[in-house]
TIPA-931842 format. One record per atom (N, C-alpha, C, O): x, y, z; atom name. Coordinates in Angstrom, 3 decimals, decimal comma. Layout:
// residues N
((X Y Z) CA)
...
// end
This chain:
// residues 208
((-11,064 72,531 -48,219) N)
((-11,268 72,700 -46,773) CA)
((-12,677 73,204 -46,499) C)
((-13,205 74,009 -47,265) O)
((-13,271 72,753 -45,450) N)
((-14,631 73,159 -45,120) CA)
((-14,706 74,663 -44,922) C)
((-13,805 75,281 -44,355) O)
((-15,829 75,250 -45,415) N)
((-16,033 76,690 -45,298) CA)
((-16,921 76,946 -44,084) C)
((-18,134 76,750 -44,149) O)
((-16,325 77,379 -42,988) N)
((-17,110 77,541 -41,769) CA)
((-16,460 78,545 -40,843) C)
((-15,313 78,369 -40,432) O)
((-17,195 79,609 -40,511) N)
((-16,676 80,579 -39,549) CA)
((-16,492 79,931 -38,186) C)
((-15,551 80,251 -37,459) O)
((-17,402 79,010 -37,839) N)
((-17,309 78,329 -36,552) CA)
((-16,058 77,457 -36,502) C)
((-15,366 77,415 -35,484) O)
((-15,770 76,766 -37,598) N)
((-14,582 75,920 -37,654) CA)
((-13,319 76,760 -37,545) C)
((-12,384 76,400 -36,830) O)
((-13,294 77,876 -38,253) N)
((-12,133 78,768 -38,179) CA)
((-11,972 79,328 -36,770) C)
((-10,854 79,456 -36,270) O)
((-13,096 79,660 -36,131) N)
((-13,028 80,168 -34,765) CA)
((-12,478 79,144 -33,807) C)
((-11,692 79,481 -32,922) O)
((-12,885 77,873 -33,970) N)
((-12,372 76,799 -33,117) CA)
((-10,879 76,611 -33,352) C)
((-10,115 76,441 -32,403) O)
((-10,464 76,640 -34,611) N)
((-9,049 76,473 -34,936) CA)
((-8,217 77,583 -34,300) C)
((-7,171 77,320 -33,707) O)
((-8,683 78,818 -34,423) N)
((-7,949 79,933 -33,834) CA)
((-7,906 79,834 -32,308) C)
((-6,912 80,206 -31,684) O)
((-8,980 79,334 -31,716) N)
((-9,008 79,171 -30,260) CA)
((-7,992 78,128 -29,813) C)
((-7,296 78,318 -28,815) O)
((-7,909 77,021 -30,559) N)
((-6,963 75,955 -30,212) CA)
((-5,516 76,418 -30,374) C)
((-4,624 75,907 -29,696) O)
((-5,280 77,366 -31,253) N)
((-3,920 77,880 -31,450) CA)
((-3,406 78,632 -30,228) C)
((-2,206 78,881 -30,114) O)
((-4,296 78,994 -29,322) N)
((-3,871 79,692 -28,106) CA)
((-3,146 78,761 -27,138) C)
((-2,478 79,223 -26,213) O)
((-3,276 77,450 -27,350) N)
((-2,557 76,492 -26,509) CA)
((-1,066 76,544 -26,840) C)
((-0,699 76,682 -28,007) O)
((-0,200 76,435 -25,822) N)
((1,244 76,503 -26,079) CA)
((1,720 75,375 -26,973) C)
((1,359 74,216 -26,775) O)
((2,537 75,725 -27,964) N)
((3,111 74,725 -28,848) CA)
((2,194 74,243 -29,950) C)
((2,559 73,327 -30,688) O)
((1,014 74,827 -30,087) N)
((0,055 74,405 -31,110) CA)
((0,064 75,412 -32,257) C)
((-0,286 76,578 -32,075) O)
((0,469 74,950 -33,444) N)
((0,489 75,798 -34,626) CA)
((-0,783 75,660 -35,436) C)
((-1,749 75,033 -35,001) O)
((-0,772 76,257 -36,629) N)
((-1,969 76,260 -37,477) CA)
((-2,390 74,846 -37,857) C)
((-3,562 74,494 -37,726) O)
((-1,440 74,024 -38,331) N)
((-1,779 72,675 -38,785) CA)
((-2,276 71,805 -37,639) C)
((-3,250 71,067 -37,789) O)
((-1,601 71,895 -36,488) N)
((-2,021 71,082 -35,337) CA)
((-3,408 71,497 -34,858) C)
((-4,238 70,648 -34,530) O)
((-3,653 72,802 -34,818) N)
((-4,956 73,290 -34,378) CA)
((-6,060 72,828 -35,319) C)
((-7,133 72,420 -34,873) O)
((-5,792 72,893 -36,638) N)
((-6,796 72,456 -37,614) CA)
((-7,061 70,962 -37,484) C)
((-8,204 70,518 -37,591) O)
((-5,998 70,185 -37,252) N)
((-6,158 68,737 -37,101) CA)
((-7,003 68,420 -35,866) C)
((-7,871 67,548 -35,913) O)
((-6,749 69,126 -34,763) N)
((-7,545 68,918 -33,553) CA)
((-9,006 69,280 -33,793) C)
((-9,912 68,553 -33,385) O)
((-9,226 70,414 -34,461) N)
((-10,596 70,872 -34,707) CA)
((-11,364 69,854 -35,552) C)
((-12,495 69,494 -35,226) O)
((-10,739 69,394 -36,642) N)
((-11,399 68,395 -37,494) CA)
((-11,675 67,110 -36,732) C)
((-12,745 66,519 -36,880) O)
((-10,727 66,672 -35,921) N)
((-10,917 65,431 -35,170) CA)
((-12,097 65,551 -34,214) C)
((-12,955 64,670 -34,158) O)
((-12,135 66,649 -33,463) N)
((-13,205 66,809 -32,480) CA)
((-14,576 66,875 -33,142) C)
((-15,531 66,259 -32,668) O)
((-14,670 67,623 -34,237) N)
((-15,966 67,800 -34,883) CA)
((-16,401 66,576 -35,686) C)
((-17,594 66,301 -35,808) O)
((-15,436 65,846 -36,230) N)
((-15,775 64,689 -37,061) CA)
((-15,901 63,401 -36,267) C)
((-16,754 62,565 -36,563) O)
((-15,039 63,239 -35,242) N)
((-14,971 61,938 -34,570) CA)
((-15,375 61,961 -33,093) C)
((-15,682 60,912 -32,526) O)
((-15,378 63,127 -32,468) N)
((-15,582 63,122 -31,008) CA)
((-16,317 64,372 -30,539) C)
((-15,781 65,150 -29,749) O)
((-17,530 64,566 -31,017) N)
((-18,304 65,724 -30,569) CA)
((-18,595 65,685 -29,063) C)
((-18,556 66,732 -28,416) O)
((-18,889 64,502 -28,481) N)
((-19,064 64,471 -27,021) CA)
((-17,807 64,924 -26,284) C)
((-17,886 65,626 -25,276) O)
((-16,638 64,511 -26,802) N)
((-15,385 64,954 -26,189) CA)
((-15,206 66,446 -26,298) C)
((-14,716 67,085 -25,366) O)
((-15,597 67,014 -27,428) N)
((-15,499 68,461 -27,611) CA)
((-16,370 69,195 -26,596) C)
((-15,950 70,197 -26,018) O)
((-17,581 68,692 -26,385) N)
((-18,477 69,310 -25,403) CA)
((-17,928 69,159 -23,987) C)
((-18,053 70,068 -23,167) O)
((-17,317 68,002 -23,703) N)
((-16,717 67,792 -22,383) CA)
((-15,591 68,796 -22,140) C)
((-15,483 69,363 -21,052) O)
((-14,761 69,011 -23,147) N)
((-13,671 69,988 -23,032) CA)
((-14,239 71,382 -22,801) C)
((-13,750 72,132 -21,956) O)
((-15,279 71,718 -23,561) N)
((-15,878 73,048 -23,436) CA)
((-16,440 73,274 -22,034) C)
((-16,248 74,335 -21,441) O)
((-17,137 72,263 -21,510) N)
((-17,717 72,391 -20,166) CA)
((-16,626 72,475 -19,099) C)
((-16,722 73,264 -18,158) O)
((-15,582 71,647 -19,259) N)
((-14,486 71,650 -18,286) CA)
((-13,760 72,993 -18,281) C)
((-13,411 73,508 -17,219) O)
((-13,533 73,559 -19,468) N)
((-12,874 74,858 -19,560) CA)
((-13,722 75,950 -18,901) C)
((-13,213 76,778 -18,146) O)
((-15,011 75,936 -19,200) N)
((-15,887 76,955 -18,617) CA)
((-15,931 76,838 -17,096) C)
((-15,887 77,840 -16,383) O)
((-16,017 75,603 -16,613) N)
((-16,049 75,402 -15,159) CA)
((-14,748 75,867 -14,506) C)
((-14,769 76,521 -13,462) O)
((-13,619 75,528 -15,124) N)
((-12,328 75,913 -14,560) CA)
((-12,151 77,422 -14,551) C)
((-11,695 77,992 -13,560) O)
((-12,509 78,068 -15,650) N)
((-12,365 79,524 -15,740) CA)
((-13,208 80,224 -14,680) C)
((-12,784 81,222 -14,098) O)
((-14,414 79,688 -14,434) N)
((-15,316 80,314 -13,466) CA)
((-15,010 79,933 -12,020) C)
((-15,423 80,636 -11,098) O)
((-14,288 78,823 -11,810) N)
((-14,099 78,312 -10,455) CA)
((-12,703 78,512 -9,890) C)
((-12,539 78,611 -8,673) O)
((-11,700 78,573 -10,745) N)
((-10,315 78,620 -10,277) CA)
((-9,838 80,057 -10,149) C)
((-9,980 80,862 -11,070) O)
((-9,273 80,360 -8,993) N)
((-8,698 81,682 -8,743) CA)
((-7,312 81,543 -8,154) C)
((-6,638 80,535 -8,364) O)
((-6,887 82,547 -7,421) N)
((-5,553 82,533 -6,830) CA)
((-5,618 82,413 -5,308) C)
((-6,468 83,023 -4,660) O)
((-4,713 81,622 -4,756) N)
((-4,593 81,511 -3,304) CA)
((-4,206 82,865 -2,729) C)
((-3,309 83,531 -3,246) O)
((-4,875 83,266 -1,667) N)
((-4,596 84,582 -1,083) CA)
((-3,232 84,647 -0,404) C)
((-2,720 85,734 -0,138) O)
((-2,645 83,484 -0,123) N)
((-1,340 83,462 0,535) CA)
((-0,187 83,271 -0,450) C)
((0,765 84,052 -0,465) O)
((-0,284 82,225 -1,271) N)
((0,860 81,894 -2,137) CA)
((0,647 82,246 -3,598) C)
((1,591 82,194 -4,386) O)
((-0,572 82,602 -3,975) N)
((-0,856 83,070 -5,335) CA)
((-1,016 81,950 -6,355) C)
((-1,208 82,239 -7,536) O)
((-0,945 80,681 -5,950) N)
((-1,107 79,598 -6,916) CA)
((-2,566 79,462 -7,311) C)
((-3,432 80,122 -6,738) O)
((-2,840 78,607 -8,288) N)
((-4,213 78,389 -8,734) CA)
((-4,929 77,440 -7,781) C)
((-4,380 76,411 -7,388) O)
((-6,146 77,789 -7,417) N)
((-6,923 76,974 -6,487) CA)
((-8,391 77,339 -6,589) C)
((-8,739 78,431 -7,039) O)
((-9,250 76,420 -6,171) N)
((-10,689 76,702 -6,135) CA)
((-11,100 77,299 -4,797) C)
((-12,221 77,788 -4,654) O)
((-10,204 77,265 -3,817) N)
((-10,513 77,787 -2,491) CA)
((-9,785 79,110 -2,274) C)
((-8,897 79,470 -3,047) O)
((-10,162 79,831 -1,220) N)
((-9,476 81,082 -0,913) CA)
((-8,013 80,826 -0,561) C)
((-7,131 81,605 -0,923) O)
((-7,767 79,719 0,152) N)
((-6,404 79,311 0,510) CA)
((-6,199 77,892 0,016) C)
((-7,039 77,026 0,257) O)
((-5,087 77,642 -0,675) N)
((-4,847 76,330 -1,276) CA)
((-4,531 75,274 -0,216) C)
((-4,231 75,603 0,932) O)
((-4,601 74,014 -0,613) N)
((-4,390 72,912 0,332) CA)
((-2,952 72,883 0,858) C)
((-2,719 72,455 1,989) O)
((-2,000 73,327 0,060) N)
((-0,605 73,334 0,517) CA)
((-0,424 74,331 1,654) C)
((0,203 74,017 2,666) O)
((-0,966 75,519 1,488) N)
((-0,844 76,532 2,543) CA)
((-1,607 76,137 3,802) C)
((-1,223 76,522 4,906) O)
((-2,679 75,375 3,644) N)
((-3,473 74,949 4,797) CA)
((-2,856 73,758 5,526) C)
((-3,243 73,452 6,654) O)
((-1,905 73,092 4,891) N)
((-1,302 71,890 5,460) CA)
((-0,365 72,250 6,609) C)
((0,700 72,826 6,385) O)
((-0,752 71,919 7,823) N)
((0,037 72,275 9,004) CA)
((1,301 71,440 9,136) C)
((2,149 71,729 9,981) O)
((1,435 70,412 8,313) N)
((2,641 69,577 8,343) CA)
((3,787 70,188 7,530) C)
((4,919 69,708 7,604) O)
((3,507 71,231 6,761) N)
((4,556 71,861 5,971) CA)
((5,446 72,729 6,853) C)
((5,002 73,275 7,863) O)
((6,709 72,847 6,453) N)
((7,673 73,683 7,173) CA)
((7,428 75,138 6,799) C)
((7,784 75,568 5,702) O)
((6,820 75,900 7,709) N)
((6,411 77,267 7,409) CA)
((7,568 78,268 7,484) C)
((7,387 79,451 7,196) O)
((8,747 77,793 7,868) N)
((9,899 78,692 7,924) CA)
((10,594 78,813 6,575) C)
((11,465 79,664 6,399) O)
((10,212 77,961 5,619) N)
((10,829 77,967 4,296) CA)
((9,785 78,352 3,249) C)
((8,665 77,841 3,251) O)
((10,173 79,260 2,356) N)
((9,272 79,716 1,301) CA)
((10,006 79,623 -0,038) C)
((11,009 80,303 -0,255) O)
((9,500 78,783 -0,923) N)
((10,116 78,569 -2,234) CA)
((9,388 79,421 -3,271) C)
((8,172 79,313 -3,428) O)
((10,132 80,260 -3,972) N)
((9,557 81,178 -4,964) CA)
((9,722 80,578 -6,357) C)
((10,839 80,316 -6,800) O)
((8,600 80,364 -7,041) N)
((8,620 79,802 -8,391) CA)
((7,878 80,730 -9,347) C)
((7,170 81,643 -8,920) O)
((8,050 80,485 -10,647) N)
((7,424 81,350 -11,641) CA)
((5,969 80,985 -11,905) C)
((5,135 81,873 -12,081) O)
((5,650 79,694 -11,936) N)
((4,313 79,256 -12,338) CA)
((3,818 78,097 -11,472) C)
((4,616 77,429 -10,815) O)
((2,508 77,858 -11,471) N)
((1,979 76,675 -10,782) CA)
((2,567 75,375 -11,332) C)
((2,709 74,403 -10,590) O)
((2,910 75,344 -12,626) N)
((3,519 74,148 -13,203) CA)
((4,884 73,883 -12,576) C)
((5,243 72,731 -12,330) O)
((5,650 74,953 -12,314) N)
((6,943 74,794 -11,648) CA)
((6,749 74,271 -10,226) C)
((7,508 73,422 -9,760) O)
((5,734 74,782 -9,546) N)
((5,422 74,304 -8,196) CA)
((5,092 72,822 -8,225) C)
((5,564 72,063 -7,378) O)
((4,282 72,401 -9,196) N)
((3,904 70,994 -9,306) CA)
((5,126 70,118 -9,560) C)
((5,215 69,006 -9,039) O)
((6,067 70,618 -10,359) N)
((7,273 69,846 -10,647) CA)
((8,095 69,636 -9,381) C)
((8,599 68,539 -9,142) O)
((8,231 70,683 -8,567) N)
((8,969 70,555 -7,311) CA)
((8,258 69,606 -6,353) C)
((8,909 68,834 -5,649) O)
((6,945 69,655 -6,321) N)
((6,189 68,768 -5,449) CA)
((6,387 67,301 -5,822) C)
((6,419 66,434 -4,949) O)
((6,519 67,028 -7,111) N)
((6,686 65,641 -7,551) CA)
((8,021 65,045 -7,104) C)
((8,168 63,823 -7,062) O)
((8,987 65,890 -6,774) N)
((10,280 65,367 -6,314) CA)
((10,179 64,786 -4,912) C)
((11,007 63,960 -4,528) O)
((9,173 65,205 -4,135) N)
((8,997 64,784 -2,740) CA)
((10,192 65,180 -1,861) C)
((10,385 64,624 -0,780) O)
((10,987 66,140 -2,332) N)
((12,196 66,546 -1,612) CA)
((12,016 67,848 -0,848) C)
((12,910 68,257 -0,107) O)
((10,872 68,505 -1,017) N)
((10,660 69,806 -0,373) CA)
((9,349 69,787 0,394) C)
((8,315 69,390 -0,144) O)
((9,390 70,217 1,649) N)
((8,190 70,196 2,490) CA)
((7,854 71,568 3,060) C)
((7,119 71,674 4,042) O)
((8,390 72,615 2,447) N)
((8,062 73,962 2,885) CA)
((6,859 74,505 2,133) C)
((6,088 73,745 1,546) O)
((6,703 75,822 2,153) N)
((5,607 76,490 1,461) CA)
((6,119 77,165 0,197) C)
((7,320 77,171 -0,071) O)
((5,202 77,732 -0,576) N)
((5,543 78,329 -1,866) CA)
((5,009 79,749 -1,994) C)
((4,103 80,174 -1,277) O)
((5,613 80,464 -2,944) N)
((4,997 81,691 -3,465) CA)
((5,158 81,637 -4,973) C)
((6,268 81,490 -5,486) O)
((4,032 81,757 -5,685) N)
((4,034 81,646 -7,144) CA)
((3,918 83,036 -7,765) C)
((2,934 83,744 -7,546) O)
((4,919 83,414 -8,532) N)
((4,962 84,762 -9,106) CA)
((3,990 84,948 -10,261) C)
((3,585 86,074 -10,551) O)
((3,613 83,864 -10,923) N)
((2,787 83,939 -12,125) CA)
((3,493 84,698 -13,255) C)
((2,865 85,417 -14,033) O)
((4,798 84,517 -13,319) N)
((5,547 85,169 -14,382) CA)
((6,968 85,466 -13,956) C)
((7,448 84,939 -12,952) O)
((7,635 86,306 -14,715) N)
((9,011 86,714 -14,440) CA)
((9,202 88,109 -14,977) C)
((8,478 88,539 -15,875) O)
((10,169 88,819 -14,437) N)
((10,432 90,175 -14,886) CA)
((10,877 90,171 -16,346) C)
((11,779 89,426 -16,728) O)
((10,238 91,006 -17,149) N)
((10,587 91,129 -18,564) CA)
((10,197 92,527 -19,031) C)
((9,131 92,709 -19,619) O)
((11,060 93,523 -18,772) N)
((10,741 94,917 -19,105) CA)
((10,356 95,125 -20,569) C)
((9,492 95,949 -20,871) O)
((10,991 94,385 -21,478) N)
((10,684 94,554 -22,894) CA)
((9,253 94,149 -23,226) C)
((8,669 94,638 -24,193) O)
((8,687 93,245 -22,409) N)
((7,302 92,812 -22,604) CA)
((6,339 93,549 -21,678) C)
((5,158 93,208 -21,603) O)
((6,844 94,551 -20,979) N)
((5,989 95,310 -20,073) CA)
((5,655 94,606 -18,784) C)
((4,676 94,956 -18,125) O)
((6,460 93,606 -18,403) N)
((6,219 92,858 -17,158) CA)
((7,206 93,346 -16,106) C)
((8,398 93,046 -16,170) O)
((6,699 94,098 -15,144) N)
((7,525 94,639 -14,079) CA)
((7,178 94,031 -12,734) C)
((6,427 93,057 -12,675) O)
((7,709 94,582 -11,654) N)
((7,454 94,044 -10,304) CA)
((5,980 93,956 -9,939) C)
((5,565 93,008 -9,272) O)
((5,183 94,932 -10,368) N)
((3,759 94,912 -10,018) CA)
((3,018 93,768 -10,692) C)
((2,106 93,182 -10,111) O)
((3,415 93,452 -11,924) N)
((2,725 92,407 -12,687) CA)
((2,962 91,016 -12,114) C)
((2,125 90,132 -12,300) O)
((4,063 90,801 -11,433) N)
((4,330 89,459 -10,889) CA)
((4,187 89,418 -9,362) C)
((4,583 88,443 -8,723) O)
((3,626 90,467 -8,793) N)
((3,271 90,430 -7,369) CA)
((4,425 90,452 -6,394) C)
((4,350 89,830 -5,334) O)
((5,509 91,167 -6,736) N)
((6,659 91,191 -5,825) CA)
((6,329 91,840 -4,484) C)
((6,850 91,425 -3,449) O)
((5,474 92,848 -4,496) N)
((5,140 93,500 -3,233) CA)
((4,409 92,545 -2,299) C)
((4,628 92,567 -1,088) O)
((3,541 91,707 -2,860) N)
((2,834 90,711 -2,052) CA)
((3,818 89,726 -1,445) C)
((3,663 89,311 -0,296) O)
((4,832 89,353 -2,219) N)
((5,873 88,465 -1,701) CA)
((6,637 89,135 -0,569) C)
((6,852 88,531 0,481) O)
((7,045 90,377 -0,778) N)
((7,809 91,092 0,248) CA)
((6,979 91,288 1,517) C)
((7,504 91,182 2,625) O)
((5,699 91,571 1,358) N)
((4,829 91,754 2,525) CA)
((4,720 90,465 3,338) C)
((4,607 90,506 4,563) O)
((4,754 89,334 2,658) N)
((4,656 88,059 3,363) CA)
((5,951 87,723 4,085) C)
((5,931 87,256 5,224) O)
((7,065 87,958 3,429) N)
((8,358 87,616 4,022) CA)
((8,771 88,631 5,086) C)
((9,444 88,287 6,057) O)
((8,362 89,879 4,895) N)
((8,769 90,964 5,796) CA)
((7,544 91,592 6,459) C)
((7,183 92,724 6,135) O)
((6,902 90,876 7,379) N)
((5,710 91,414 8,041) CA)
((6,052 92,594 8,953) C)
((7,174 92,730 9,441) O)
((5,047 93,435 9,160) N)
((5,233 94,624 9,993) CA)
((4,311 94,569 11,215) C)
((3,293 93,877 11,211) O)
((4,681 95,299 12,242) N)
((3,830 95,361 13,434) CA)
((2,765 96,419 13,241) C)
((2,666 97,027 12,175) O)
((1,962 96,640 14,282) N)
((0,843 97,581 14,169) CA)
((1,300 99,016 13,923) C)
((0,515 99,845 13,463) O)
((2,568 99,315 14,227) N)
((3,092 100,669 13,985) CA)
((3,727 100,799 12,605) C)
((4,209 101,871 12,237) O)
((3,726 99,705 11,841) N)
((4,299 99,758 10,506) CA)
((5,788 99,474 10,464) C)
((6,418 99,643 9,420) O)
((6,364 99,043 11,586) N)
((7,793 98,737 11,630) CA)
((8,024 97,261 11,328) C)
((7,222 96,412 11,717) O)
((9,124 96,954 10,633) N)
((9,442 95,568 10,316) CA)
((9,657 94,754 11,581) C)
((10,314 95,207 12,518) O)
((9,103 93,556 11,601) N)
((9,350 92,672 12,731) CA)
((10,808 92,221 12,719) C)
((11,396 92,080 11,647) O)
((11,398 91,994 13,884) N)
((12,784 91,494 13,915) CA)
((12,865 90,120 13,263) C)
((11,867 89,404 13,176) O)
((14,039 89,765 12,814) N)
((14,243 88,514 12,087) CA)
((13,706 87,309 12,849) C)
((13,072 86,437 12,255) O)
((13,948 87,246 14,143) N)
((13,543 86,088 14,944) CA)
((12,027 85,972 15,095) C)
((11,522 84,905 15,443) O)
((11,306 87,048 14,838) N)
((9,852 87,037 15,001) CA)
((9,120 86,750 13,680) C)
((7,893 86,657 13,654) O)
((9,866 86,614 12,612) N)
((9,247 86,370 11,310) CA)
((9,001 84,878 11,100) C)
((9,822 84,052 11,501) O)
((7,891 84,531 10,484) N)
((7,586 83,125 10,196) CA)
((8,551 82,563 9,157) C)
((9,085 81,468 9,336) O)
((8,777 83,300 8,079) N)
((9,661 82,839 7,008) CA)
((11,105 83,159 7,361) C)
((11,468 84,324 7,523) O)
((11,922 82,128 7,478) N)
((13,328 82,298 7,822) CA)
((14,257 82,101 6,620) C)
((15,391 82,579 6,625) O)
((13,778 81,406 5,600) N)
((14,590 81,190 4,395) CA)
((13,706 81,284 3,157) C)
((12,640 80,673 3,087) O)
((14,170 82,058 2,188) N)
((13,495 82,153 0,893) CA)
((14,354 81,434 -0,138) C)
((15,517 81,782 -0,344) O)
((13,771 80,429 -0,784) N)
((14,480 79,634 -1,788) CA)
((14,028 80,109 -3,168) C)
((12,855 79,983 -3,519) O)
((14,953 80,650 -3,941) N)
((14,614 81,162 -5,264) CA)
((14,713 80,028 -6,285) C)
((15,798 79,516 -6,560) O)
((13,570 79,650 -6,838) N)
((13,518 78,550 -7,794) CA)
((12,960 79,024 -9,129) C)
((12,256 78,280 -9,811) O)
((13,276 80,263 -9,501) N)
((12,903 80,735 -10,833) CA)
((13,768 80,001 -11,852) C)
((14,815 79,449 -11,514) O)
((13,317 80,002 -13,096) N)
((14,029 79,260 -14,132) CA)
((15,380 79,897 -14,449) C)
((15,595 81,081 -14,190) O)
((16,280 79,105 -15,008) N)
((17,621 79,588 -15,317) CA)
((17,688 80,190 -16,717) C)
((18,569 79,866 -17,514) O)
((16,730 81,078 -16,994) N)
((16,732 81,888 -18,212) CA)
((17,215 83,275 -17,843) C)
((17,389 83,579 -16,662) O)
((17,433 84,122 -18,839) N)
((17,877 85,488 -18,549) CA)
((16,857 86,213 -17,677) C)
((17,220 86,901 -16,723) O)
((15,573 86,053 -18,015) N)
((14,531 86,722 -17,232) CA)
((14,401 86,111 -15,838) C)
((14,198 86,826 -14,857) O)
((14,520 84,776 -15,758) N)
((14,435 84,120 -14,460) CA)
((15,575 84,508 -13,548) C)
((15,375 84,705 -12,349) O)
((16,765 84,620 -14,102) N)
((17,936 85,030 -13,315) CA)
((17,786 86,470 -12,842) C)
((18,115 86,794 -11,700) O)
((17,283 87,340 -13,732) N)
((17,075 88,740 -13,347) CA)
((16,042 88,855 -12,241) C)
((16,199 89,652 -11,316) O)
((14,983 88,056 -12,337) N)
((13,941 88,064 -11,306) CA)
((14,510 87,614 -9,965) C)
((14,245 88,225 -8,929) O)
((15,299 86,534 -9,996) N)
((15,913 86,027 -8,765) CA)
((16,855 87,070 -8,170) C)
((16,903 87,238 -6,952) O)
((17,594 87,763 -9,010) N)
((18,547 88,775 -8,524) CA)
((17,826 89,919 -7,822) C)
((18,242 90,357 -6,749) O)
((16,747 90,401 -8,429) N)
((15,989 91,511 -7,831) CA)
((15,424 91,111 -6,475) C)
((15,507 91,873 -5,512) O)
((14,849 89,913 -6,404) N)
((14,274 89,444 -5,145) CA)
((15,359 89,269 -4,087) C)
((15,192 89,680 -2,938) O)
((16,477 88,653 -4,489) N)
((17,559 88,403 -3,539) CA)
((18,112 89,702 -2,974) C)
((18,352 89,805 -1,771) O)
((18,316 90,697 -3,839) N)
((18,872 91,970 -3,379) CA)
((17,931 92,653 -2,397) C)
((18,373 93,208 -1,391) O)
((16,639 92,613 -2,687) N)
((15,666 93,281 -1,822) CA)
((15,561 92,608 -0,460) C)
((15,426 93,291 0,555) O)
((15,622 91,273 -0,424) N)
((15,430 90,550 0,831) CA)
((16,704 90,464 1,664) C)
((16,656 90,583 2,888) O)
((17,844 90,258 1,006) N)
((19,096 90,155 1,752) CA)
((19,404 91,455 2,495) C)
((19,971 91,431 3,587) O)
((19,031 92,579 1,904) N)
((19,301 93,872 2,545) CA)
((18,474 94,064 3,806) C)
((18,733 94,977 4,590) O)
((17,474 93,201 4,002) N)
((16,620 93,282 5,187) CA)
((16,806 92,081 6,101) C)
((15,950 91,774 6,930) O)
((17,923 91,416 5,938) N)
((18,281 90,350 6,861) CA)
((17,634 89,009 6,621) C)
((17,616 88,169 7,521) O)
((17,097 88,778 5,425) N)
((16,458 87,499 5,127) CA)
((17,486 86,546 4,510) C)
((18,272 86,952 3,654) O)
((17,483 85,289 4,941) N)
((18,346 84,290 4,328) CA)
((17,753 83,896 2,980) C)
((16,619 83,421 2,908) O)
((18,521 84,094 1,917) N)
((18,054 83,795 0,561) CA)
((18,994 82,775 -0,071) C)
((20,212 82,958 -0,068) O)
((18,423 81,696 -0,614) N)
((19,218 80,684 -1,310) CA)
((18,663 80,515 -2,718) C)
((17,531 80,899 -3,012) O)
((19,498 79,925 -3,585) N)
((19,121 79,717 -4,992) CA)
((19,290 78,239 -5,324) C)
((20,216 77,592 -4,834) O)
((18,403 77,709 -6,150) N)
((18,561 76,332 -6,589) CA)
((19,947 76,140 -7,197) C)
((20,417 76,989 -7,954) O)
((20,599 75,033 -6,871) N)
((21,931 74,761 -7,404) CA)
((21,836 74,351 -8,867) C)
((20,854 73,750 -9,303) O)
((22,885 74,692 -9,614) N)
((22,983 74,273 -11,003) CA)
((24,205 73,389 -11,144) C)
((25,242 73,665 -10,542) O)
((24,099 72,341 -11,924) N)
((25,246 71,465 -12,078) CA)
((25,040 70,405 -13,124) C)
((24,073 70,443 -13,885) O)
((25,951 69,460 -13,161) N)
((25,914 68,388 -14,145) CA)
((24,813 67,398 -13,785) C)
((24,768 66,926 -12,649) O)
((23,926 67,071 -14,721) N)
((22,839 66,133 -14,427) CA)
((23,362 64,757 -14,031) C)
((24,395 64,312 -14,531) O)
((22,653 64,093 -13,142) N)
((23,036 62,747 -12,717) CA)
((22,997 61,795 -13,913) C)
((22,032 61,792 -14,677) O)
((24,035 60,998 -14,069) N)
((24,083 60,019 -15,141) CA)
((24,637 60,538 -16,449) C)
((24,733 59,790 -17,422) O)
((25,010 61,831 -16,487) N)
((25,519 62,399 -17,736) CA)
((27,030 62,257 -17,830) C)
((27,708 62,022 -16,830) O)
((27,549 62,404 -19,051) N)
((28,983 62,367 -19,291) CA)
((29,448 63,766 -19,659) C)
((28,804 64,446 -20,457) O)
((30,564 64,199 -19,082) N)
((31,009 65,587 -19,232) CA)
((31,159 66,013 -20,685) C)
((30,849 67,154 -21,028) O)
((31,627 65,118 -21,539) N)
((31,879 65,520 -22,920) CA)
((30,597 65,906 -23,661) C)
((30,652 66,571 -24,695) O)
((29,441 65,487 -23,129) N)
((28,181 65,797 -23,785) CA)
((27,400 66,913 -23,068) C)
((26,316 67,294 -23,511) O)
((27,942 67,428 -21,978) N)
((27,268 68,490 -21,216) CA)
((27,718 69,842 -21,760) C)
((28,897 70,034 -22,056) O)
((26,769 70,785 -21,892) N)
((27,142 72,092 -22,434) CA)
((28,087 72,814 -21,483) C)
((28,081 72,572 -20,276) O)
((28,903 73,708 -22,047) N)
((29,958 74,367 -21,284) CA)
((29,412 75,242 -20,159) C)
((30,028 75,347 -19,098) O)
((28,258 75,868 -20,387) N)
((27,682 76,723 -19,350) CA)
((27,334 75,938 -18,102) C)
((27,569 76,396 -16,983) O)
((26,771 74,751 -18,298) N)
((26,409 73,897 -17,167) CA)
((27,651 73,455 -16,407) C)
((27,666 73,460 -15,176) O)
((28,697 73,070 -17,143) N)
((29,940 72,649 -16,493) CA)
((30,543 73,802 -15,698) C)
((31,019 73,604 -14,580) O)
((30,526 75,000 -16,267) N)
((31,071 76,167 -15,591) CA)
((30,336 76,447 -14,281) C)
((30,962 76,707 -13,253) O)
((29,002 76,393 -14,328) N)
((28,206 76,614 -13,114) CA)
((28,457 75,522 -12,092) C)
((28,483 75,794 -10,892) O)
((28,642 74,284 -12,550) N)
((28,917 73,180 -11,636) CA)
((30,241 73,394 -10,904) C)
((30,367 73,065 -9,724) O)
((31,216 73,941 -11,607) N)
((32,508 74,214 -10,991) CA)
((32,394 75,326 -9,949) C)
((32,947 75,227 -8,854) O)
((31,670 76,383 -10,308) N)
((31,511 77,509 -9,383) CA)
((30,736 77,100 -8,145) C)
((31,065 77,509 -7,032) O)
((29,693 76,280 -8,346) N)
((28,816 75,889 -7,222) CA)
((29,249 74,575 -6,575) C)
((28,467 73,956 -5,853) O)
((30,476 74,146 -6,823) N)
((30,924 72,855 -6,282) CA)
((30,909 72,876 -4,755) C)
((31,064 73,925 -4,131) O)
((30,718 71,691 -4,170) N)
((30,678 71,599 -2,710) CA)
((31,290 70,284 -2,254) C)
((31,352 70,015 -1,054) O)
// end
């Protein structure tokens, strides 16, 4: 194997990508340096530009180059609905369905006390401030005067995602906010004998 601190540094850097192990990172590094140096430079420039240019939307917290993202600026969106997701990737997935025309709030994570991720780390207070605006005296606006009328919890169906959704739901429901959760059920086109029992159980509970 080539003896190079620079090569090792590149390999270790590539390992920071999700799902990339030692062998995959080394293969990428060798390919870029041996076969595609212009591509390597293009990646480097694109990464530097993105890191320096992309920040967070002041309203929904998603990634954007502007102070306010294009979704929040779109006056055609239903501003009475706010969908809460864990990541910008989750937001993009929902957008691709073309089934939702409301606004978003991106948590940039999920509650995970064992990893030191609490309410402050995922911006829950910013979410609550948006959903529960106050008047000049610091009193909560009445329900009818609030822009957001429904909060849709679209966190992932993992233990941490469920815990995050529960905390948000409890905090908002106690203040008169309508809170809904993405439905869980049997996938379209599937056969029951091949669906896991947890999914079938949730489908039965959430039947309509």
